[in-house]
N, C-alpha and C positions, 0 to 999 in steps of 0.2 A: 627106384630109379631116379625120382626127382631129388631125393635126399642125396644120392650119390653125385648127381650133377652139380648140386649146390656145393658139395664138399670139394669137388674138383675146381669149381669156380673160385672158392675161397682160397685154396692152395695156390692157384694161378695168380690171384691178386696179391697174396702175401709174398710170393716169390719175387714178382716184379717190383713190389714196393721195397723189398729188402735190397734188390739190385740197384734201384734208383737211389736209395739212401746210401748204399755203399760207395757210390761214386764220389761223394763229398768227403775228401780225405782231410781237408784243412779248414778250420774256422779262421778265415783271414781277417776277421774283425775282432778277434779275441784279444785279451790283454797281452798274452804271450803267444809266440808262434814257433812251433817246432818244424824246421825245414825237412823236406823229404829228399832223400838221396835217390837220384835217378841216373841210370846208365843209358847212354846213347852211343852204342858202338857205331863205327863208320858204316853208313848205309851200304848195302849190297848194290852192285851195279853191273849191267850187262856190258859196260864199256870201262876201260881203264883210263879214267880221266881224273883230274883234280877236283871236279865239281862235287862229287859225292862227299869228299872230305870237307870242302868249303861249306856245304850245306849242313853237315853234321856239326861242324865247329860253330856255325852261326846259331844253330838250334841250342847248343849248350850255352852259348853266350846269352841268348834270349831268356832261357830258363833261369840262369844265374841272375840276370838283371831283374827278373820278376820279384826276387826276394823270398820265393817260396820253395826253391829247390837248391840242392847241392849236387851239381853234375859230377859224376865220377870221372876221373881222368882216364884217357885212353890207355895209359901205361899200366893201369890196374888190370886190364883184361889179358888173359893168356891166349895162346893160339887156339886152344880148344873152344873157348867161348867165342872168339872172333869168327870161327868157322861155322858156327851154328846158323841154321836157317831162321826165317822170320815167323814161322807158324808155331803155335803153342806146343805141338807134339815134338818139335825139334829143339826146344829150349830146356836147358838144365837149370831149373829155377833154384834148386838147392845150392848149386855152385854160385849163383848170383847172390843169394841170401848170405852165403858165407863171407862175401866181400862187403856186406853192409848195405847192399843195394835193395831198395824197397820197390822201385818201379823200373821197368826196362822198356826202352823204345827201340823197336826194330823197324827198319825201312828198306825197301827195294826201289832203286831208282832206274828208270828206263829212259834212255835218250833216243828220240826218233826225229831225225833231221833237226828242226828248230823247236821241237816240242819235248816237254818233260812230263813224265808220269811217275809219281811217288806214292807207293803203297806203304802205309804206316800202321803198325800195331803197337799199342802200349799195354803192358801186362803188369799186374801186381805179382811180385815174386813170392808172396806168402802162399798163394793157392793157385796162381796162374789165371786169375780173373782178368778178362779183357776189359781194360779201363777205357780205351779209345781205339777206334779203327776208322781209317778213311783213305780215299784215293784222291790225291791232289794232282791237278793238271795245270799246265801253263807253258808259256814260252821260256826258252832258255835264258833270255835276258831279263826275265822277271823272276828268277829263282829266289831272290831274297824275299819277295812278297809271298812266295809259296811257304818258305820257312817261317816267316813271321805269322802267317795264318795257322800253320801247324802248332807253333808255340802257344798262340792264343787258344787253340782248341784243347791242347793238353792242360793249360791253366784252367779252362772252363770245366774240363772233366774232373779235375782234382779239387777245385774250390767251389764250383757252381757259379762262378762269376767270370765274365768276359775279361780277357787279357788286354794289354795296351800295346803289344809289340807291333801291331799293324797300324798304330796311330800316326797322325801327322801333327806336328808342332808348329805353331805360329809364334814369331818372336821378332824383336827389333835387333838389327845388327848394323854396325858401322863404327865411325870414329867421330870425334868432336866436330860438330858443324855439319855432319852428313850422316843421317841414319835412315834406313829404309826397313820396311816390313817384309819378312821372308816366311816361307813355309818349307818344311822338310819332313822326311820320314823320321820316325823316332830314333832310328839308328844313325842318323846323320846323312843319309843318302838322299838323292833326288831333291836337292835344294832348289827352290824357285823363288825369285823375287816378285813380290806382289805389288809393290809400289815403286815408282821410279821418278820421284819429284826432284832428286838432286838437292834435297833440303833435309830438315829434321822432321821425321815422322815417328809418332809415339803412340802408346796406349792402345794396342790392338785388342779387339775382342771379336769373337766369331759367334754368329747366331746358332741356336741349337740344331738347326737343319743344315748347317755349314754353307748356307747360301750367301749370307751377308757378312761383310767385314767392316767394322767400324774402327776409326782411328782419328787421332789429332795430327795435323800437319801444319808446318810453318811455311809452306810453299808460297803463300801469298803475303808473307811478311809478318803474319800474326797467327796465333794458334786457332785455326778453324777446325770444325768437326766435319768428318765425311763418313758416309755409309756407302760402301761399294757393293753392287750386285755382282758377285764373282761368276755367276753363270753367264751373264750378259756383258760383263766387264764395263759397266756404266755406273756413274754416281747417281744414287737415288735420293740422297739427302745431303745438304750442306748447310751448316750454321756458320755464317760469316759475321755475326754480330760482334761488336767490339767487346772483348773480354776473353777470359781463359776458359776453354772447354776441355775437360779431362775426366778421368774416372769412368771410362766407358764399360758397360756391361749389358747383358740381355736379360729381360724378365721372362720372355718366351720367344718363340721363333719369329714373331712379328713385332715385338715391342722392345725397344732399346731404351736405355737410361744413361744419363750422364750428368755431370755437374757443370754449372756455369758460374763464373765469378767475375764481377765487375766492381772495382773499388772495394768497399768493405762488405758488399752484399753478395750472397751466394744463393743459387737456385738449383734444385735437382729437378730435371725434366725427364719425362718419358716421351718417346717418339713412336708413333704408329707408322711403320715403314710403308704399309700399303697406301695410306692416305697422305703420308708425309706431313703429318701434323704433330706438334709437340704440345705437352701439357705440363705445367708446373705441379709438382706433388709435395715439395718441401722447400722452404726458403727461410732466410733470416740473415742477420748481420754476422759477419765472421765467416768461418769455414763450415760449409756443408758439402761434403765431397765423398768420393769412393762408394757409390751405392752398389749394393749387391742383394739380389732377391733370393728368398728361400725357394725350393723347387715348386711349391704350390702357389707362389706369388703372394702369399698373405703377410709375409714379414720382409722388412728391408733393413739391412744393416748399413750404416754410414758413419762417416767421421765428422766430428764437429768440435770446435773449441769454445762452445757455449759456456763451459765452466773454467775457461782460462787456458787449457792446454789441449792438444789434439787427443780425443778419446773416442771410443767406439760406442755407438748407440744402436738400439733396435726400435724400429717403428712398426707397430701393428697397423697394416693397411686397412683393416676392417674397422677397428675401434678408434684408430687415430692416436692411440697411446704410445708415448715414447719412453724408453727405458735405457738408462746408462748401463753398459755391460762391463767396461774396464775401469778399474780403480787403482791398479798398481802401476806406478811410474807416471811420468809426465809426457809420454809420447807413445801413443798406440794408433796405428793407421793400417790402411790397405786390407780391410776385412773382405772375406769372400766365403760364401756359403758352400758347403759340400753338396753335390748333387743328391745325396741321400738325406740332406737336411739335418743331420745329427751333429755336425761340427761347423765351427767357423774358424778359418785360418786367418792370421793377421800378423802384422809386424809390430814388435815392441822394442823400445830402446832400453837395454838392460846393461848397466855398468859400462856405458860408452859404446856398446855394440848394438847393432840392429839385428834382432833375432826373429826367426819364424816361430810362431806359437799357435796353439789351437785352444779352443774353449767350447763348451756346450752352448747351444743357442740362447740359454738364459744367463750366460756369463760365468757359470760355475765351471769348476775343474779346469782352470787354465794350465797349460802344459807347454814347457819349453822344448823345442825340437832341434834347434841348431846350437852351435857352441862357438861364439866369437865371430868377429868380422862384420861385413856389411851384407846383410841378406835382405831381399826385397821381393815384392810382386808374387806372393804365393798364389797358386791356382790348382784346384783339384782336377784329377782325371775324371772322365765321364762316369767311371765306376765308383769313384769316391775313395779308392784304396791308396792313391798316390797323391803327392803334392809336388808340383814342379815350381821352381823359383829361381831367381837370379842371385848370384853371389860374387863378391869381389875377392879374387885370389891373386895376390901379388899386385900387378898393375893392370890386370885384365878382368873384365866382367865375363862370367861364364854362366851357363845354365846347369842346375843340378836338379836331381829328383830323389825323393825318399818315400818310404811308406808313410801312411797317415800318422803313425806313432813315432816317426823319426828314425826308424831303422832303415838299414840298407841304402845309405846315401851313395849316390853315384853322380859323376860329372858327365854331361853330354857335350858334344862339340859338333857344330854345324858349319861355321865360317871361320875366317881368320880374324875378324874384328871383334869388338865388344859385343856380347850377346845379353840382352836384358828383356824383361817383361814377357816371359813365355806364357802361352796358353795352349791348351789342347784344342785341336779342331774336332768337334763332336763327330 
């Protein structure tokens, strides 16, 4: 009996281990990526409204934007497939497979007064395996947030990594002589102005807990540094010393770093937001700018012209050792660590263009990701799979996003003005 019980336990363990393993369909950090074809027929609904179609179309757009899926067009589905129910026993998986569909997402939308309930099932058409199922609830005016959450959940079920469709983006927008900092949903909706100085405000960065916003503003006539507590809407730190304060980034949720330049001398400071004290960690004649820390805080990349031209260096915060990382070209700037610590993105001047590149933390394996133009301010998504950056197209600066390997480039739009220096809000 005891042996039989152990056997049952072993079978139970193996079964659920296989199920958990089977959920990971894509290695999103591999050198090559085969996209999955997914079908999202219009959600079923107890009411004849446009909303079910809008939600389905937005989900397809989100999945396409992720870079991991090929959404099948609605015109591919015949009446027989569209009339199917949403439960496994009602679905003709063979018919879907014959269309090249690998995953199918079925949904039932219920509208009750101002409330929405969306039941969703995602199946593998190969054997009918349930990949994801959930019930989503919310207000009618928040239907976009429901869809973005669903898209992120599907991405997580397929890749094992959280999606970014529910993310908020912080960026600079405006025209010459007047720029402010804004935040918006990833899809361009719910735009909110975070500063209102009627001046030039630049270099935003958000703390890992999304509480603090740091930036440089000329509101008092010169570039002063500010840290804003967004929960209380109060300034918790201001550096008004004479000189240039730029290159803002966060070491952790309570420690901020920036560069200060006065005359020919530069200093990189860290600021403890709680005590409002700053400490110099690197200084010298010339440029010392654009600090960015590794996720564990033991390494810091920065820009210096100590060898004549702007190049990227790495400082070991434990040993104090400094190593030069870039040797190709005479202009390499704006380094930023991936949240996974495996890559550094930066800007390099190549044949007259400013390009977004990546390299390993030791400077090896440099890789060109963009192709021509003026590209700047790379910043990784919290998951490390995407890089957001600004680019000049025609006579307007806009924000673009791509996968960490340069694939799936897309242009985002939030306002009518120039849009630069984007960062993800964690």
